[in-house]
MITORZA-255910 format. One record per atom (N, C-alpha, C, O, CB): y, x, z; residue in one letter; residue number from 1. Coordinates in pm, 1 decimal. Atoms other than C-alpha are relative to their C-alpha. Glycine has a CB too. Layout:
! MITORZA-255910
       c2       c1       c3 aa   i
        Y        X        Z  A NUM
...
! end
This chain:
! MITORZA-255910
       c2       c1       c3 aa   i
   -116.9     83.9      0.0  X   1
      0.0      0.0      0.0  X   1
    124.9     89.5      0.0  X   1
    135.9    178.9     83.9  X   1
     -1.1    -96.0    122.0  X   1
   -120.3    -83.9      4.8  X   2
    339.3    150.7    -97.8  X   2
     90.4    -24.7    120.3  X   2
     99.1   -135.6    173.1  X   2
     77.6    -26.0   -129.3  X   2
    -94.9     12.4   -110.4  X   3
    590.6    219.6    173.7  X   3
    127.7    -65.4    -48.7  X   3
    170.2    -44.1   -162.2  X   3
     30.4    137.4     62.0  X   3
   -127.9     62.8     32.1  X   4
    906.6     12.7    178.1  X   4
    108.2     71.9     79.8  X   4
    100.6     83.0    202.2  X   4
     -1.6   -154.3     31.8  X   4
   -110.6    -69.6    -63.1  X   5
   1224.6    201.9    250.1  X   5
    124.4    -84.1    -16.9  X   5
    165.1   -115.9   -128.6  X   5
     19.6    141.7    -59.6  X   5
   -123.3     77.8      6.7  X   6
   1532.1      4.6    338.1  X   6
    117.6     94.3    -19.3  X   6
    129.7    196.3     48.5  X   6
     18.8    -85.8    127.8  X   6
   -116.1    -82.2     32.4  X   7
   1851.5    145.0    193.2  X   7
    124.9    -79.4     34.4  X   7
    139.9   -192.6    -11.5  X   7
     -0.1     42.9   -150.4  X   7
   -123.5     72.1    -31.2  X   8
   2189.1     49.8    337.7  X   8
     76.6    -33.9   -127.8  X   8
     89.6     49.7   -217.2  X   8
     88.6     83.2     94.5  X   8
    -71.3     46.1    118.8  X   9
   2386.6   -151.2     83.5  X   9
    118.5     91.1    -32.8  X   9
    149.5    112.0   -150.1  X   9
     48.3   -143.8     20.0  X   9
   -115.6    -87.9     22.9  X  10
   2686.0     81.2    128.7  X  10
    -39.4    123.6    -80.4  X  10
     38.4    172.8   -162.1  X  10
     62.3     42.6    133.9  X  10
     45.8   -119.0     71.3  X  11
   2480.5    373.2      0.7  X  11
    -19.3    -29.0   -147.9  X  11
      4.0     58.8   -231.1  X  11
   -130.0     51.8     60.5  X  11
     21.9     33.3    140.7  X  12
   2397.6    190.9   -322.3  X  12
    131.2    -11.6    -75.8  X  12
    131.9    -10.8   -198.9  X  12
    -78.3   -129.8    -12.0  X  12
   -132.2      8.6     64.8  X  13
   2770.9    160.0   -391.6  X  13
     72.7    134.4     -1.1  X  13
    182.4    145.8    -55.6  X  13
     86.6   -104.1     71.0  X  13
    -62.5   -131.6    -10.2  X  14
   2844.5    526.8   -322.3  X  14
     16.9     61.7   -137.9  X  14
    -72.5     54.6   -222.2  X  14
    -83.1     92.6     89.7  X  14
    -26.4    -71.2    124.6  X  15
   3003.7    720.1   -606.3  X  15
     64.5    133.9     33.1  X  15
    128.0    150.2    137.3  X  15
     91.1    -83.9    -94.8  X  15
    -64.0   -129.5    -18.6  X  16
   3115.1   1076.7   -643.5  X  16
    151.1    -16.3     -7.7  X  16
    201.9   -101.1    -81.0  X  16
    -49.4    101.5   -105.4  X  16
   -145.8      2.5      6.5  X  17
   3481.7   1138.7   -582.6  X  17
     44.3     50.5   -137.0  X  17
    -29.6    123.7   -202.9  X  17
     62.9     86.0    113.9  X  17
    -49.3    -49.8    129.2  X  18
   3695.5   1200.5   -892.2  X  18
      2.6    153.0     -7.3  X  18
    -23.1    210.2   -113.2  X  18
    139.7    -54.3    -26.2  X  18
     -4.2   -146.9      0.3  X  19
   3732.6   1565.9   -789.5  X  19
   -139.2     59.2    -22.6  X  19
   -153.8    157.0    -95.9  X  19
     58.5     52.2    132.8  X  19
    136.6    -49.9     17.2  X  20
   3355.1   1616.4   -767.1  X  20
    -48.3    -29.6   -141.6  X  20
   -114.7     53.6   -203.3  X  20
    -95.6    -63.4    104.3  X  20
     35.5     33.7    137.9  X  21
   3304.1   1436.0  -1097.6  X  21
     64.6     98.3    -97.1  X  21
      1.3    143.4   -192.6  X  21
     42.9   -144.4    -33.4  X  21
    -72.0    -93.6     87.0  X  22
   3566.9   1660.5  -1256.6  X  22
    -62.3    139.7      6.8  X  22
    -72.3    208.7    -94.7  X  22
    149.2      6.4     39.5  X  22
     63.9   -132.0    -14.8  X  23
   3399.3   1973.2  -1115.9  X  23
   -131.1      4.9    -77.8  X  23
   -158.7    102.4   -147.7  X  23
    -25.6     31.9    149.5  X  23
    125.7      4.5     73.3  X  24
   3062.4   1869.1  -1254.7  X  24
     26.3      2.9   -149.7  X  24
    -39.7     76.6   -222.8  X  24
    -80.6   -125.1     37.8  X  24
    -31.2      3.0    143.2  X  25
   3214.5   1790.6  -1593.1  X  25
     48.1    136.6    -47.6  X  25
     13.4    180.4   -157.3  X  25
    106.5   -107.0    -29.9  X  25
    -49.6   -133.6     34.6  X  26
   3391.8   2127.4  -1592.9  X  26
   -115.3     98.6    -16.0  X  26
   -119.1    175.7   -111.9  X  26
     97.9     50.4    107.2  X  26
    115.3    -90.5      9.3  X  27
   3067.6   2313.6  -1524.0  X  27
    -83.6    -29.9   -124.1  X  27
   -126.9     61.8   -193.8  X  27
    -87.4    -11.3    126.1  X  27
     79.4     37.1    116.8  X  28
   2882.0   2117.7  -1792.4  X  28
     71.6     37.4   -129.7  X  28
      8.1     79.9   -226.2  X  28
    -30.3   -150.1      1.9  X  28
    -77.6    -37.9    118.8  X  29
   3163.5   2177.0  -2042.6  X  29
     -9.0    150.2    -25.5  X  29
    -27.3    193.4   -139.3  X  29
    147.3    -42.0     16.3  X  29
     10.6   -145.2     13.9  X  30
   3156.8   2551.8  -1975.3  X  30
   -135.8     38.3    -58.7  X  30
   -145.1    123.8   -146.9  X  30
     20.7     69.1    136.3  X  30
    134.8    -27.3     48.5  X  31
   2783.0   2553.5  -2032.7  X  31
    -13.1    -37.7   -147.0  X  31
    -71.2     37.1   -225.6  X  31
   -103.5    -76.0     83.7  X  31
      5.4     46.3    139.1  X  32
   2818.4   2353.3  -2356.1  X  32
     74.8     94.4    -94.4  X  32
     39.2    107.1   -211.6  X  32
     58.5   -140.9    -10.7  X  32
    -79.9    -91.8     81.4  X  33
   3076.9   2605.4  -2479.9  X  33
    -63.7    138.8    -10.0  X  33
     -7.2    229.0    -71.9  X  33
    140.2     12.0     57.9  X  33
     70.0   -126.7      9.9  X  34
   2826.0   2887.6  -2439.0  X  34
     29.5     97.8    112.4  X  34
    -20.6    210.2    111.5  X  34
     32.9     63.2   -128.1  X  34
    -30.8    -85.8   -113.7  X  35
   2966.8   3029.8  -2116.4  X  35
   -122.8      5.6     90.8  X  35
   -184.4    -97.3    118.8  X  35
    125.6    -51.8     77.9  X  35
    112.5    -15.5    -91.5  X  36
   2696.4   3169.6  -1888.7  X  36
     48.9    -21.5    142.5  X  36
    130.9     54.5    194.2  X  36
    -65.9    139.9    -15.3  X  36
    -39.2     29.7   -137.5  X  37
   2732.8   3014.1  -1547.0  X  37
    -63.9    101.2     94.7  X  37
   -174.3    150.0     70.8  X  37
    -40.8   -144.3     39.1  X  37
     57.8    -86.1   -102.6  X  38
   2683.1   3231.9  -1241.9  X  38
   -114.3    -76.4     67.5  X  38
   -128.0   -197.5     49.8  X  38
    108.4     44.6    104.8  X  38
    111.0     66.1    -68.7  X  39
   2377.4   3160.3  -1029.5  X  39
     52.1   -108.5     94.3  X  39
     -6.7   -216.2    103.5  X  39
    -84.1    102.9     78.2  X  39
    -57.8     98.5    -91.2  X  40
   2596.7   2981.1   -774.4  X  40
     49.6   -122.7    -76.7  X  40
     31.0   -235.9    -32.1  X  40
    115.3     62.6     80.4  X  40
    -47.6    111.6     81.3  X  41
   2757.1   2769.6  -1048.1  X  41
   -116.7    -82.5    -54.9  X  41
   -109.0   -205.2    -61.0  X  41
     86.6     51.7   -115.3  X  41
    118.2     71.0     48.7  X  42
   2414.4   2683.8  -1191.4  X  42
    -59.7    -86.8    109.5  X  42
    -95.5   -202.1     85.7  X  42
   -104.7     98.9    -51.8  X  42
     55.0     75.6   -112.1  X  43
   2289.0   2576.6   -850.7  X  43
     90.0   -119.1     34.6  X  43
     41.2   -228.1     64.4  X  43
    -17.2     91.5    122.9  X  43
    -94.6    107.5    -27.6  X  44
   2604.3   2371.8   -792.7  X  44
    -15.9   -111.7   -102.7  X  44
    -24.6   -228.9    -66.3  X  44
    144.5     53.4     -0.4  X  44
     13.0     99.4    106.3  X  45
   2571.5   2196.6  -1128.5  X  45
   -132.1    -75.2     11.2  X  45
   -135.6   -197.6     -1.9  X  45
     10.9     66.9   -137.2  X  45
    130.9     64.4    -12.6  X  46
   2200.4   2129.8  -1080.5  X  46
     -2.4    -95.7    118.3  X  46
    -55.9   -206.0    107.6  X  46
   -110.5    105.4     15.3  X  46
     -4.8     86.1   -118.2  X  47
   2259.5   1988.5   -732.9  X  47
     80.6   -126.5    -25.1  X  47
     41.5   -235.3     17.1  X  47
     58.7     75.8    117.6  X  47
    -83.5    117.0     29.3  X  48
   2536.0   1759.6   -855.9  X  48
    -68.8    -93.7    -98.6  X  48
    -60.2   -215.7    -84.4  X  48
    135.9     44.0    -55.9  X  48
     73.2     83.4     95.6  X  49
   2326.1   1638.0  -1149.4  X  49
   -111.0    -76.0     72.0  X  49
   -131.5   -194.7     46.7  X  49
    -58.9     86.4   -114.8  X  49
    105.7     67.2    -76.3  X  50
   2038.2   1562.1   -912.2  X  50
     57.5   -111.5     85.8  X  50
     -2.0   -218.7     96.7  X  50
    -75.2    100.6     88.0  X  50
    -65.2    102.4    -81.9  X  51
   2276.0   1372.8   -683.6  X  51
     39.5   -120.3    -84.4  X  51
     16.9   -234.4    -44.2  X  51
    123.6     57.9     70.0  X  51
    -40.3    108.8     89.6  X  52
   2414.4   1168.2   -974.1  X  52
   -122.5    -80.3    -43.4  X  52
   -118.2   -203.3    -46.0  X  52
     74.7     55.9   -124.0  X  52
    122.1     69.6     40.3  X  53
   2060.8   1087.1  -1091.7  X  53
    -55.8    -83.4    114.9  X  53
    -99.7   -196.4     93.4  X  53
   -105.4    100.5    -48.2  X  53
     49.3     72.2   -116.5  X  54
   1956.9    985.4   -739.5  X  54
     84.0   -124.6     25.9  X  54
     29.6   -232.3     50.6  X  54
      0.5     90.9    123.2  X  54
    -88.2    114.8    -23.0  X  55
   2260.0    760.2   -696.1  X  55
    -19.1   -106.6   -108.0  X  55
    -17.2   -226.1    -78.7  X  55
    147.0     45.3      4.0  X  55
     24.0     94.8    109.0  X  56
   2198.7    601.4  -1035.5  X  56
   -129.6    -76.5     22.8  X  56
   -135.8   -197.4      0.5  X  56
     -4.6     72.9   -135.1  X  56
    127.4     64.5    -28.3  X  57
   1838.9    530.6   -940.2  X  57
     13.9   -100.4    114.0  X  57
    -39.7   -210.9    105.5  X  57
   -106.3    104.5     34.2  X  57
    -23.8     92.7   -110.5  X  58
   1947.2    374.1   -610.1  X  58
     71.4   -125.3    -47.6  X  58
     34.3   -236.8    -10.9  X  58
     81.3     67.6    109.6  X  58
    -77.2    114.0     48.9  X  59
   2199.0    153.8   -789.1  X  59
    -85.0    -88.6    -89.9  X  59
    -75.2   -211.1    -82.7  X  59
    124.2     47.7    -75.5  X  59
     87.0     76.9     88.4  X  60
   1944.8     47.4  -1050.9  X  60
   -100.1    -81.8     80.6  X  60
   -118.7   -200.8     54.9  X  60
    -73.6     93.0    -97.0  X  60
     96.9     71.4    -82.9  X  61
   1683.9    -42.6   -790.8  X  61
     66.8   -109.1     81.5  X  61
     10.1   -216.9     99.5  X  61
    -72.4     96.7     92.4  X  61
    -74.4    100.7    -77.2  X  62
   1943.1   -225.9   -583.4  X  62
     31.6   -120.6    -89.0  X  62
     20.1   -235.2    -45.5  X  62
    131.6     60.9     58.3  X  62
    -31.3    108.8     94.3  X  63
   2045.2   -429.2   -888.9  X  63
   -123.1    -82.6    -28.5  X  63
   -115.7   -205.4    -32.3  X  63
     57.0     55.7   -131.3  X  63
    125.3     71.9     27.1  X  64
   1684.2   -519.1   -964.7  X  64
    -42.2    -86.9    117.2  X  64
    -89.7   -198.8     98.0  X  64
   -111.1     98.4    -33.1  X  64
     41.1     73.2   -118.8  X  65
   1617.9   -628.2   -607.5  X  65
     88.1   -122.5     22.9  X  65
     38.2   -227.8     62.5  X  65
      4.0     91.2    122.0  X  65
    -92.3    110.0    -27.1  X  66
   1927.6   -848.0   -581.8  X  66
     -0.1   -107.3   -108.0  X  66
     59.9   -213.3    -90.1  X  66
    138.7     53.6     16.2  X  66
      0.3    101.2    108.1  X  67
   1861.3  -1030.4   -908.5  X  67
   -110.2   -100.1     20.4  X  67
   -125.8   -192.0    -60.0  X  67
    -15.9     66.2   -137.1  X  67
! end
C-alpha cells in the first residue's frame, strides 16, 4: 500500500522569488552561450532546477487532487 504524505496547501503555492528566478535564468543563459560554469555555479543551477521541478510536481499533484 503506498504511503500518503500530506502537503500543506501553502507549500503547493510556493514560487521562487524573482531574484532567484533571474539567477537561474542567468546561469542557464551563460551555459547556452557556451560559457563553462564553475563547479559551484553548476551545482547552484542544478539545485535550482531540481527545486523548480519539485515545486512543479507538487503543484500538478495538488491540482489533480483538488479537481
